[in-house]
N, C-alpha and C positions, 0 to 999 in steps of 0.2 A: 326602757325596760331593761333589767339586769341581764347580763350575759347569760348567767345559769338558767334563768327563766325562758330566755329566748332559745336556749338549746333543748329545753324540755318541751317547749311549745312545738318546735321544729320536729322533735321525736314523735311526738304524739301525731302529728299531721302525716308524717311518713307511715306510721302504723295503720292509720285509717286508710291512706291511699293504698297501701299494700293488700289490706283486706279487701278493698273495693275491686282492686285489680284481679284477686284471686277468684271472687265470686263473679265478676264480670257479668255477661248477660245471663248466665245461669241462674241468676237470681228469680227471673220471671219464669223460667222452666221449672225451678224448684217449687215455687209457690203453685203454679198451676198443677203439678204432679201431686203436691201435698193436698190440694183441695178437690183433685180428681176432674179437672177442667181439661177435657181432651180438646176441646175446640180451640183453648189458647195455646195448648201444646202445639198443635197442628199448625197454627198461624205463625208461632215463634219458629218452629222448625223449617217451615215453607219459606221463611224469610232469611234463613241461613244460620240461625242458632245451632250450636255444637250440642247435639244430643247426650254426649259424655262429658260435658263440661261440669265441674263441680261447682256447687253453690252451697252457702251456709243456711243451716235452719236452726231452730230453737232446740232441737235434740241431737242432731248430728249434720256432719257435712257430707257432700258428695254428688254425683250426677243425679239426675231427676228420678231414675229407676230406685235408686236407695231411699228416696222420701217417699215414693209411692208404695214401696214394699213395706215399709215401717207403719204406714198409715192404712195398709190394707186396701189400696185402691187397685183392685184385681183388673179393671178394665183398662186403667192407665198402664199397669205393667204389661199387659197383653199388647197394648197399642205400641209402647215403646220397644218391646221385644221385636214385634213385626217391622218397626221402623229402624232395626238395627242397633238398639242399645247394647252395650257391653254389660251382660249380666254378672260378671266377675269383677266389675269396677269395685275400687276399694273405698271405703267411707273415709272422711277427713277426719282426724290426721291419718296419713297413709300408713303409718308404721302400725296401725292397730289391725288390719287385716279383716275388718268387718266388711262383709259383702251384702248384697240385697238379700240373699237367703237368709242370712243371720239376723238381718233387721226385720224380716217378716215373722220370725219367731220370737223376736224381743218385743215388738210392739203390741201384738194381739194374737188371738189363737185362730190365725188366717191360714187356714190349709189352702184355699183358692190361690193365693200368692205362691205359696210354697209350691204347689203342683205346677203351676206355670213355669216357675224358675227351674224345677228339676226337669220337667219335659223339654226345656229349652237347653238343658245340658249342664245346669249348675252341679258342682261337686257336692254331694249330700254329706260326705265326711270331712270337708276342709274345715279347718279351726279358724274362728274369728282371731284368737290368741290362745296362749296355754292356760290364762285364767278362766276364760269363759268356754273355750272349746268349740265343739261342732255345733251344728243347728239343733241337733237332737238334746245335747246337754243344755242349751239355751232354753229351749221350750221346756225341757222338764224342770229346770230352776224356776221358771216363770208360772209353772202349774198348768200349762196349757194341754190339756188331755187330748183334745181332738188332734192337735198337731203331733203330739208324741205318738199316738196311735198310727197316723198316717205315715210318719218317718220310719217307723218300725216295719210297717207293711212295705215301704218302699226299699227296705234293706240297709237302712242306717247302722253304723257300727254301735251296738249298744255297750260293748266292753269299754270302747274308748271315752264314751260319755260318762260311763260310771266311774272310770279312774279320775277324769276331771272333777266331777261333783265330789267325790270322796275326798280328794286332795283339798279342795276348797271347803270342806265341811259342811256342804249344802245338803242338810237332812231331808229337807222338804223335796227337792229335786230328786234325790237318792230314792226316796219312799215311792214316789210316783214312778220312776223308771223300773225300780224292781218290780213293781205291781205287773208291768207289762213284759217283763224280759223274757218269759217263757215263749212269747210269740216268735222270738227270732228261731226257734228250732221247730216251728209248727210245719207240718208237711202240707203244701198246697196242692189240692187236686186240680187237674185241668177244668176249665169252666163247664164243659158239657159233660162232666163225670158226675153222676148222681151223688149227693153227700153221703149216702149210707154205704157206698161202695169204697172199701179200703184196699189198697194194693197189699198183697200178700207177701210176707216175707219168711225166710227161713225159720224165724222164732215161732211162726204160727204152725210150725209141723213138729209135733211133739215127739221127742226121740223114742225108739223102741224099748230101750233099756229102762227098768223101773226099779226102785229102791224098795226095801222090805218095808211093808207098813209098820208105822211107829205110833202106838196109841198114845205116847206122851208128847207128841208133837202138836202145837197149837199155833194158829196164825189169825192174824187180823188184815184183811186186804181191803184197801178203801181206794176208790176212784170217783173223782168229782170233776165232771166235764162241763156241766151247766149249774149256775148258782141263782138262788132266789134273789140276789141283789143285781142280777143282770151284769155280772162281772164279765170281762172277755173270757170267751170259751177256753177252757183247758183242753185243747185238741188231743184226742185219742186216750185220755185218762181212763175212761171206762173200758175202752177196748183192752188197754194195758193191764187193768186190774183184773179183768176176766182171764187173761192169757196167764197171769200169775197164778190165780186160783187153780187153773187147769194144771199147770206145771206141779203145784204143791199136791193136788189131789190124785193125779194120774201119773206122775213121774217120781216125786220126791217122797211117797209114801205117808202123807198127812191124811188122815181119816177125814172125810167129808164133814163129818159132825164137829170136827175141831177146828174147822176154818169158817171164819166169819167174813163174808163179803158185803161190804157196804158200798152201794152206788148211788150217786146224786142225791135225790131227796131223802134218801135212808141213810145218809150220812151227816146228820145234824151234830151240833154241839152236844146235845143230850146222848146221842147215839156214841159220840166218842167217850164221854164219861162213863156210860154204861159198860162198854166193852174193855176199854183200857184199865178202868179202875175197879170194876166188879166182876165181869166175866173172867178175865185172866186170873185175878186174885182167887175165885172160886174153884177154878180148874187146874192151874199149873202146880206141880209139885217139884221136889228137889231135883229129879232127874229128867225133867221136861225141857224141850227145846221150844224157843219162842220166835216166831218170825212175825215182823210188822213191815207192811208195804203201803206206802201212801203216794198217790199221783194226783196232783190238783194244785191249786195256788197256795203259795206261802205269803206272808207278809210280816214286815219288821215293825216294832214299836219305835217310831222315830226318836223318842224321848229316851228309852231305855236301851235300844238296840237289840231287845229281845226278839227271838224268831217265833213266828207262830203259824200253825196250820189253819187254813181257813175252811171250816166246815160249810156244808151246803147252805145252812142260813147265816154264815159269817159275814161281817161287813168290815173290810179294811180300815175303814173310817173310824170305827170303834172296836178296834182289834182286841184292846184288853178285855172288854166285856162280851165280845161275840166269838174270839178265836180260841184255839187250843194251844197253848204254848208248848215249845218243845222242852223247856225246863219242867213243866208239869207232867209231860210224858215219860221223861227220863227218870224223874223222881218216883213215878209209879212203877215203872219197870224195874228200878233198883229194889223195890221192896219184895219182888218175886224170888222165889226160892230156886229158880230155873238153873240148869247147868250152863245153858247158853240162851243168849238173845241176840237176835239179828234185826236192825232197823234199816229199811231201804227207803230213802225219800226221793222221788222224782218231782222236785218242786223247787222253786227260785224264792230266795228271801231278800 
């Protein structure tokens, strides 16, 4: 055998031996975790296997909890946590920063495992790396709606995830996350508080001072809390719209007949077109003031980046056909002869 071939053969054997040493007895644990075989795990651990020893797999490397999380083996994850597994163990290669929580959101829409890991103390905002970001960014990128909603409810940092997705140019992930972004400012009532009871704030008390009535003031106020497509509830949108209407008519001098208030099922795409494009045009004159208020969901077109208001009958999946674009709104407002136009949008796009 030539010397060069002998050296190459020795090098290959060394690499194989090094790989075997790294995986060690973790291979059996890894396979058992991947397959959801708790009995095999228990046997190996009782015989002295290291619960945190890294083993290689087809998708990633790392200790058993990494593999169990990726394959959504919730019972295995629970068992490993109870046996003292390190929930913050890093996947192989160790420079990556991927932990069990990240792998749970990468492998599938597995809220069961995500919940177990968070309840055990996993850091919800830890980044896998600068490219993929936190567990929320990963779940949004993969299109896992259940996990995204659950993470937002658990207090995940939406802004950080948006930064990562935007930097990466992940339009699908951005569109999904922006759809649920408003939930981060939702006020949660105590569990024993009836849902119809809302804590009163200073804004609910109308000021005693009132402006002079102005017959040339017109307003359209829209509040959509519940949607026909069963979108996430836009908390307090209706209450906010009613409060704005009260301020306009009882404090700011807008005649009641000049204020149109559209709530929930009365704020369809047709209603938007009717009042933005016809009612205003028929009533507004050159000395008029116009005020537009919208509280509800917004949605972007992921292909063009255009922003849309989502009417009661709107569907973000078909936003071009069912939404009302801001471009269309501003074009119609620009046609009016009003001396001033104010638009207030309480929405996320």
